[in-house]
C-alpha positions as CSV (number, residue, x, y, z in Angstrom):
1,M,144.9,128.9,168.0
2,L,142.7,126.7,170.1
3,T,142.8,124.2,167.1
4,I,146.3,124.3,166.8
5,V,147.0,123.7,170.5
6,A,144.4,120.9,170.7
7,A,146.1,119.2,167.9
8,V,149.4,119.4,169.3
9,V,148.1,118.2,172.7
10,S,146.3,115.2,170.6
11,V,149.3,114.3,168.5
12,A,151.5,114.3,171.7
13,M,148.9,112.1,173.6
14,M,148.8,109.6,170.6
15,L,152.6,109.2,170.4
16,Y,152.3,108.7,174.3
17,G,149.9,106.0,173.7
18,V,151.9,104.5,170.9
19,W,154.8,104.4,173.4
20,N,153.0,103.5,176.4
21,F,150.5,101.1,175.2
22,G,152.2,99.8,171.9
23,L,151.3,100.0,168.3
24,K,149.0,96.9,168.4
25,E,146.6,98.5,170.8
26,T,146.9,102.1,169.7
27,W,146.8,101.8,165.6
28,P,143.4,103.0,165.0
29,E,144.1,106.4,166.9
30,L,147.4,106.7,164.8
31,V,145.1,106.2,161.7
32,L,142.6,108.9,162.9
33,N,145.3,111.2,164.0
34,L,146.5,111.2,160.4
35,F,143.1,112.6,159.2
36,Y,143.2,115.2,162.2
37,I,146.8,116.3,161.0
38,A,145.5,116.7,157.4
39,S,142.6,118.7,158.7
40,I,144.9,120.9,160.7
41,M,147.3,121.3,157.8
42,M,144.4,122.4,155.5
43,I,143.3,125.0,158.5
44,L,147.0,126.3,158.4
45,M,146.8,126.4,154.7
46,F,143.5,128.5,154.6
47,F,144.8,130.7,157.3
48,F,147.9,131.5,155.1
49,N,145.6,132.1,151.9
50,R,146.9,128.8,150.3
51,L,143.4,127.3,149.8
52,K,140.4,129.0,148.7
53,P,137.3,128.6,151.1
54,D,135.3,126.1,149.0
55,Q,138.4,123.9,148.8
56,F,139.0,124.3,152.5
57,N,135.5,123.6,153.3
58,Y,134.8,120.7,151.2
59,G,138.5,119.2,152.1
60,C,138.0,119.5,156.0
61,S,134.5,118.6,156.0
62,L,135.6,115.3,153.9
63,L,138.0,114.4,156.6
64,V,135.7,115.2,159.4
65,G,133.2,112.9,157.8
66,I,135.8,109.9,157.3
67,T,136.8,110.2,160.9
68,V,133.1,109.9,162.1
69,L,132.6,107.1,159.8
70,L,135.6,105.2,161.1
71,R,135.5,106.0,164.8
72,D,131.8,106.4,165.7
73,I,129.9,104.2,163.1
74,L,131.9,101.4,161.5
75,F,134.5,100.7,164.5
76,A,132.4,102.3,167.2
77,P,134.2,101.8,170.7
78,P,132.6,99.6,173.1
79,L,130.4,101.7,175.4
80,A,129.2,100.5,178.9
81,Y,125.5,101.8,178.5
82,Y,123.6,100.7,175.6
83,S,121.6,103.9,175.6
84,I,124.6,106.2,175.3
85,H,126.1,104.0,172.6
86,L,122.6,104.3,170.7
87,A,122.5,108.0,171.3
88,S,126.2,108.4,170.1
89,L,125.6,106.4,167.0
90,T,122.3,108.1,166.2
91,L,124.4,111.6,166.6
92,S,127.0,110.3,164.3
93,V,124.6,109.3,161.7
94,L,123.0,112.5,161.8
95,L,126.4,114.3,161.5
96,I,127.2,112.2,158.5
97,I,123.9,113.2,156.9
98,V,124.4,116.9,157.8
99,L,128.1,116.9,156.4
100,T,126.5,115.4,153.1
101,Y,123.8,117.8,152.9
102,F,125.8,120.8,153.6
103,Y,128.7,120.1,151.7
104,A,128.3,117.4,149.0
105,R,126.0,119.6,147.1
106,K,129.1,121.8,146.4
107,D,126.7,125.0,146.5
108,W,129.2,127.2,148.3
109,K,127.0,130.1,148.1
110,T,124.7,128.7,150.8
111,Y,127.2,128.4,153.4
112,S,126.6,130.1,156.6
113,K,127.9,130.3,160.0
114,R,124.9,128.6,161.3
115,N,125.6,125.4,159.2
116,L,128.9,125.0,160.8
117,W,127.7,125.6,164.1
118,T,125.3,122.8,163.8
119,I,127.9,120.6,162.7
120,N,130.2,121.6,165.8
121,T,127.2,121.2,168.0
122,I,126.5,117.5,166.9
123,D,130.2,116.9,167.1
124,T,130.4,118.1,170.6
125,L,127.4,116.2,171.8
126,I,128.9,113.1,170.7
127,A,132.1,113.8,172.5
128,V,130.0,114.7,175.7
129,L,128.3,111.2,175.3
130,Y,131.7,109.5,175.3
131,N,132.9,111.6,178.3
132,I,129.8,110.6,180.3
133,D,130.6,107.1,179.5
134,I,134.0,107.2,180.3
135,F,133.2,108.8,183.6
136,L,130.5,106.2,184.4
137,E,132.8,103.3,184.0
138,P,135.8,102.6,186.2
139,S,138.9,104.5,185.3
140,D,141.9,102.5,184.0
141,Q,145.0,103.1,182.3
142,Y,143.3,104.5,179.0
143,T,141.0,106.9,180.5
144,D,143.3,109.9,180.3
145,Y,144.2,109.0,176.8
146,M,140.6,108.6,175.8
147,L,139.4,111.8,177.2
148,T,142.0,113.6,175.3
149,E,141.4,112.0,171.9
150,I,137.8,112.4,171.9
151,W,137.9,116.1,172.1
152,I,140.0,116.5,169.0
153,R,137.2,116.4,166.4
154,P,135.1,118.8,168.1
155,V,138.0,121.3,168.4
156,I,138.6,120.8,164.5
157,T,135.0,121.4,163.6
158,Y,135.3,124.7,165.8
159,G,138.3,125.3,163.6
160,L,136.2,125.0,160.5
161,V,133.6,127.6,162.1
162,A,136.6,130.1,163.1
163,C,138.1,129.8,159.4
164,F,134.7,130.2,158.0
165,V,134.3,133.4,159.9
166,K,137.8,134.7,159.0
167,G,137.0,134.0,155.4
168,T,133.9,135.8,155.3
169,E,135.4,138.8,157.1
170,K,138.2,138.9,154.5
171,E,135.7,138.8,151.8
172,E,133.6,141.8,153.4
173,T,136.9,143.8,153.9
174,T,137.9,143.2,150.3
175,E,134.3,143.9,148.8
176,N,134.5,147.3,151.0
177,Q,137.9,148.3,149.7
178,S,136.9,147.6,146.1
179,K,134.2,149.9,146.5
């Protein structure tokens, strides 16, 4: 539920940004939001048993990895403090490595809640660094917009954790009923 509410707020802020600042200024966020919406759709499909856990985990982690690569590595926003930028870039590369290690192997039997919490924790740390940088810089017309947008990905990675827990609970219930 938290992920769905955050997605609605993020999409609303994205539409507000396009309307208020123009498409020329906000098109990168529009592209990223398409990946976020795809992640939310996968979460909903998993929740309503339309995707298997391995399809869901692989698809969502791929979408999250693409957004990390685009927003935080290839087209990293200019940050006021180099140390924060360097820490954010380091954590982003670490997140890509962790996603690759946990999911590119396609060894679905070794998934654990701890792996997903690791991904969520790293992503949350990246968002915290962006928040610190935004609060250290003078606020402008983009501040509220950016504060909302940087938290959508950690919320989606939290949704991955929640769906994984739900999936393992369903599997345990099914196993117990079959015994």
